[in-house]
C-alpha positions in Angstrom: -18.4 5.8 33.2 -14.7 4.2 31.3 -13.6 6.4 29.0 -12.6 5.3 25.4 -9.2 3.5 24.6 -7.8 6.3 22.4 -6.0 4.5 18.8 -2.7 4.7 20.6 -4.1 2.8 23.7 -5.7 -0.3 21.0 -3.4 -2.7 20.1 -2.3 -3.2 16.4 -3.6 -7.0 15.9 -7.6 -4.8 16.8 -6.3 -1.5 14.3 -5.6 -4.2 11.8 -9.6 -4.3 9.2 -10.1 -7.9 8.5 -10.8 -9.2 5.1 -10.7 -13.1 4.4 -7.5 -14.3 3.5 -6.9 -15.0 0.4 -7.7 -11.8 -0.1 -4.7 -11.0 1.0 -2.6 -13.3 -1.0 -4.1 -12.0 -3.6 -3.3 -8.6 -2.2 0.2 -10.2 -3.1 0.2 -11.0 -6.4 -0.8 -7.1 -7.4 -3.1 -8.3 -9.7 -4.0 -4.9 -11.6 0.2 -4.6 -12.6 -0.1 -8.1 -13.4 -3.2 -7.5 -15.7 -1.6 -4.9 -17.6 1.7 -6.6 -18.1 -0.3 -9.8 -18.6 -2.3 -8.2 -21.6 1.0 -6.6 -23.6 2.1 -10.4 -22.9 -0.2 -11.7 -25.0 -0.2 -8.9 -27.3 3.3 -10.1 -28.1 2.1 -13.8 -28.8 -0.9 -12.1 -31.4 1.5 -10.5 -33.3 4.3 -13.2 -33.2 2.5 -14.1 -36.0 -0.1 -13.8 -39.0 -2.2 -17.2 -37.5 -4.4 -17.9 -35.1 -2.6 -18.0 -31.5 -2.5 -22.0 -30.2 -5.3 -21.9 -27.7 -3.4 -24.1 -25.8 -0.2 -22.2 -26.2 -2.1 -19.1 -25.2 -3.5 -20.1 -21.9 0.2 -22.4 -21.1 2.1 -18.6 -21.3 -0.2 -16.6 -20.0 -0.6 -18.8 -16.4 3.3 -19.8 -16.0 4.2 -15.4 -17.2 1.2 -14.8 -14.6 2.4 -17.1 -11.8 6.0 -15.9 -12.3 5.3 -11.9 -12.4 2.8 -12.6 -9.1 5.7 -14.5 -7.6 7.6 -11.3 -8.1 5.4 -9.1 -6.7 5.2 -11.1 -3.5 8.8 -10.8 -3.0 8.2 -7.3 -3.1 5.4 -7.0 -0.4 8.1 -9.1 2.1 11.0 -6.7 0.9 9.2 -3.6 1.3 7.4 -4.1 5.0 8.9 -1.6 6.5 8.9 1.2 3.4 4.8 -0.2 2.4 4.6 0.8 6.7 5.2 4.6 6.1 3.1 5.1 3.4 0.3 6.1 3.4 -0.4 3.8 -0.2 1.3 1.0 1.2 1.3 1.1 5.0 -2.8 -1.3 4.9 -1.0 -4.4 2.6 -0.9 -7.3 3.8 2.5 -7.8 5.1 3.6 -4.3 6.4 -0.2 -5.2 9.0 0.7 -8.2 10.5 -1.7 -10.0 8.3 0.4 -12.1 6.1 4.2 -12.8 7.9 7.1 -11.4 5.6 7.6 -16.4 5.4 4.6 -16.9 4.8 5.0 -14.0 1.2 7.9 -15.5 0.3 7.0 -19.0 0.3 4.4 -18.1 -1.6 5.9 -16.6 -3.5 8.1 -19.2 -4.5 5.9 -22.0 -5.1 4.1 -18.9 -7.1 7.2 -18.6 -9.6 8.5 -22.6 -9.4 5.1 -23.3 -10.4 4.6 -20.4 -13.1 8.2 -21.2 -14.7 7.7 -25.4 -14.1 4.5 -24.0 -17.1 7.3 -22.4 -19.0 10.0 -25.2 -19.5 7.4 -28.3 -19.5 4.7 -26.8 -21.5 6.1 -23.8 -23.9 9.7 -24.0 -24.0 13.4 -23.4 -22.1 14.0 -19.6 -23.7 10.5 -18.3 -22.2 11.6 -20.2 -19.4 14.4 -18.5 -18.5 13.9 -15.1 -20.1 11.3 -15.0 -17.6 13.2 -16.0 -14.8 16.0 -13.1 -14.8 12.5 -10.2 -15.4 11.5 -12.5 -12.8 14.9 -12.0 -10.4 15.2 -8.7 -12.1 12.5 -7.9 -10.1 12.0 -8.7 -6.9 15.7 -9.1 -6.9 17.6 -6.7 -8.7 15.8 -3.4 -8.0 13.4 -4.7 -5.1 16.6 -5.2 -2.6 19.1 -3.5 -4.4 18.4 -0.5 -6.6 15.1 0.9 -5.2 17.9 1.9 -1.8 20.8 2.8 -4.3 19.8 4.4 -6.5 17.5 7.9 -8.2 17.9 6.3 -11.7 16.4 2.7 -9.9 13.1 2.3 -12.0 15.1 3.4 -15.3 17.8 0.8 -14.7 15.0 -1.3 -12.9 12.9 -0.7 -15.3 13.6 -3.3 -18.5 12.3 -6.5 -16.0 9.0 -4.2 -16.4 9.5 -3.7 -19.9 9.9 -8.0 -21.1 6.8 -9.2 -20.8 6.0 -8.7 -25.1 9.1 -10.8 -25.6 7.8 -13.5 -23.4 4.9 -13.9 -25.6 6.2 -13.2 -28.9 8.9 -15.7 -27.5 6.2 -17.9 -26.2 5.1 -18.3 -30.1 7.7 -18.8 -32.5 10.8 -19.5 -29.6 13.1 -16.9 -31.2 13.6 -13.3 -30.0 13.3 -10.9 -33.2 13.4 -7.1 -33.6 10.1 -6.7 -33.5 9.9 -7.7 -29.8 12.1 -6.0 -28.5 10.8 -3.4 -30.1 7.2 -3.7 -28.0 10.1 -4.4 -24.8 11.5 0.1 -25.8 8.3 1.1 -25.5 7.3 0.2 -21.8 11.2 0.5 -20.9 10.6 3.9 -22.0 7.4 4.7 -20.5 9.0 3.4 -17.2 9.9 6.4 -16.5 7.0 9.2 -17.2 5.0 6.9 -15.4 6.6 6.1 -11.8 8.2 9.9 -11.6 4.9 10.6 -11.9 3.5 9.3 -8.7 6.8 10.0 -7.1 6.1 14.2 -7.7 3.0 13.7 -6.4 4.6 10.9 -3.2 7.3 12.5 -2.8 7.6 13.8 1.6 6.3 10.0 1.8 8.7 8.0 0.1 12.1 11.1 1.8 10.4 9.3 4.5 11.2 6.1 3.8 14.4 7.6 2.8 13.8 6.4 -0.9 16.1 7.4 -2.9 13.6 8.2 -5.3 14.2 11.7 -8.2 12.1 14.7 -6.3 13.6 13.2 -3.7 17.2 13.3 -4.6 17.7 15.8 -7.8 14.0 18.2 -6.5 10.4 18.3 -8.2 11.7 20.5 -10.5 14.2 18.4 -12.1 11.8 15.3 -11.9 9.0 17.3 -14.1 11.3 18.3 -16.8 12.9 13.9 -16.9 9.4 13.4 -16.8 8.4 16.0 -19.9 12.8 14.7 -21.6 11.4 11.9 -21.2 7.4 11.6 -22.4 10.0 13.1 -25.9 11.3 10.1 -25.9 8.3 7.4 -25.7 6.4 9.4 -28.5 9.7 8.6 -30.3 10.0 4.7 -29.2 6.3 4.5 -30.0 6.4 5.2 -34.2 9.2 2.8 -34.2 6.4 0.1 -35.0 5.1 2.1 -38.1 8.4 3.3 -39.2 9.4 0.5 -39.4 6.4 -1.4 -41.3 5.2 -3.2 -38.3 1.9 -1.5 -37.8 0.0 0.4 -39.5 -2.1 2.9 -40.4 -4.9 2.9 -37.6 -1.9 2.2 -35.0 -0.8 4.8 -35.8 -3.5 7.6 -36.0 -4.0 6.3 -32.4 -0.7 6.0 -31.3 -0.3 9.7 -32.2 -3.6 10.6 -30.3 -2.0 9.2 -27.2 0.8 10.6 -28.0 -0.2 14.1 -28.0 -2.6 13.1 -24.7 1.0 11.9 -22.8 2.9 15.3 -24.2 -0.2 16.6 -22.8 -0.3 15.3 -19.5 3.7 16.4 -19.7 3.8 19.5 -20.3 1.3 21.0 -17.4 3.3 18.6 -15.5 6.5 20.8 -16.3 4.7 23.7 -16.0 1.6 24.2 -14.0 0.6 25.3 -11.1 -2.2 22.2 -10.0 -0.5 20.3 -7.7 -2.7 17.1 -8.7 -1.2 17.2 -12.2 0.9 14.9 -11.5 -1.5 11.8 -9.5 -3.7 13.1 -13.2 -0.3 12.4 -15.1 0.6 8.9 -13.6 -2.9 7.6 -13.9 -3.0 8.9 -17.7 0.4 6.8 -18.4 -1.4 4.0 -17.0 -4.4 4.6 -19.7 -1.9 4.9 -22.1 -0.8 1.7 -21.9 -3.2 0.1 -22.3 -5.2 1.6 -25.3 -1.6 1.6 -27.1 -1.1 -2.5 -26.8 -4.8 -2.5 -27.8 -4.6 -0.6 -31.1 -1.1 -2.3 -31.4 -3.6 -5.5 -31.4 -6.2 -4.2 -33.8 -4.0 -3.4 -35.9 -2.0 -5.9 -36.2 -5.6 -8.3 -37.4 -6.8 -5.5 -39.6 -4.5 -3.5 -41.4 -1.0 -4.5 -41.4 -1.3 -8.7 -40.4 -4.5 -9.8 -41.1 -5.3 -14.0 -39.6 -5.1 -16.2 -42.4 -8.4 -18.0 -42.4 
């Protein structure tokens, strides 16, 4: 009997999982990440007005912003092919496995970005178009190509690109930059380091193998845990600003305090606990935190702070 071939004897293309091609392209866009960012953009639109958001503006702005962010995500896949192959969380991504080539991913990304920016320019306004372009360049080029590989502060500096969606939603409605919109950007900007550092702690061995200078790789896990706690405290302060500036009312205050207590609980356990899974639990909670915070902002805006004029 002929012995079965081992994995090492099997061609790479036979090891690759089969799935419909459209799912591969969908995965390039990081749909879950884009969905969360689009939520923050949508809340930015609603908070920018006391009236109902015009449906046409909501549709075209969401489509344009979403396509551009999806294109930036696809560029990230293309640029990080080597890194993705070395990490268990990402080694099955379409570009990493070769199901989609780097050139195909880049062409797809450019089509998405050009279409998205075109929609924003012709259907929304120039300010939103320029800010969206800057956000896309910041994430796909400045962060992915340079900062990610250059400094352990990559998440802190590059986090601004991921924090911009609520500002984009705001400018889509008003065509100007308002301090309240910048508060929303600040919240996501300060939220980003503890969010990603918790994941980096959990995956620090993989980041080290991929030679990515994440904070736990360059400065150690203990130092990163301290920084995560400190940034969580900064996030608590930043998250209270909408109430302190009278942008939001008591409903938001109650909700955000509860969310902050939860985040502090996880950050403190991460700092002094011994459970190895607390890092990934902190990461998971941070996603719930941001989602819930923006939903509460929206509810407070319409029912407490600034009811819609009918």
